N, C-alpha and C positions, 0 to 999 in steps of 0.2 A: 861590296861596293867601296872604292876608294874615294874618300871625300876631298882628296887633293887633286883629283883627276877631273878635268872639265868635262861637262856633258855636252853632247852636240847641240842640244837646244839652248845651251848657255855657254858659249866658248870663252867668255872671259872669266868664268868660274866664280862669278859674284853669285851669292846666295839670295834667293828670294825672286829676283826679277830677271826677266830675259835680258840677254845682252843689249839688244836694240833699246829696250826701255832704259837701262842703265845708261847708256850713251847719250839718250835724249835727255835724261835728267841731269847729266853733267853739262850739256849744251845749255840747258834752260837755266842752270846755275850761273854759267858764264855770262848769259845775257842780263839776268838779274843784277850781277856784279856790275856789269857795264851800265845798267840803269841807274844803279845808285851813285856810281862815279859821275855820270852824266849830269844827275840831279845837282851835284855838288858844284859843277862848273856851269852848266847852262840853266839850271833851274828845275823845278818840279814837273812844269808842263812839258818841257823837252823830254824829260825822262818818261813821263806817262805815255807820250806819243810813241817813243822808241819802244818801250815794252808792250804797247798795244800792237804795234807794227809786227812784233815778233810773237803774237799769239799767247802772251802772258796772261794767266787768268786774273781777272779783276781783283778777286780777294787777295792775291799774292801782291799785286801792284799797291793796293790800298796798305797792306801791312808793311811792305818795305819802304814805300815813299811817305806815308802819313804816320806811321808808328815805329820809328827807328829802335825803340827799345824792345820791340817784339821781332826784330830781324834775326834771323838764325846766325849763329856764329860758327866758325870753324878755325882750324889753324891759320888759314890764309885769308880770313874775313875779319875785318875790323867793324865792330858795332859802332855807329856813328851817334 
């Protein structure tokens, strides 16, 4: 078995999760990032409504909006 070759059930080659789940997580990350940016310009309530509208889990909303020190960081994410 060649680890560099993608399997049919995981065409993007990502280890662990199916390709569709990986894409959904990237989209969810974009939504959360947008919600954080919205909170900065329009306030927490607007960001809360935006994140709820996009079906982000309540525990994630609470973490990113109410406890900025616990936000996940990455190469393109700034922790506020």
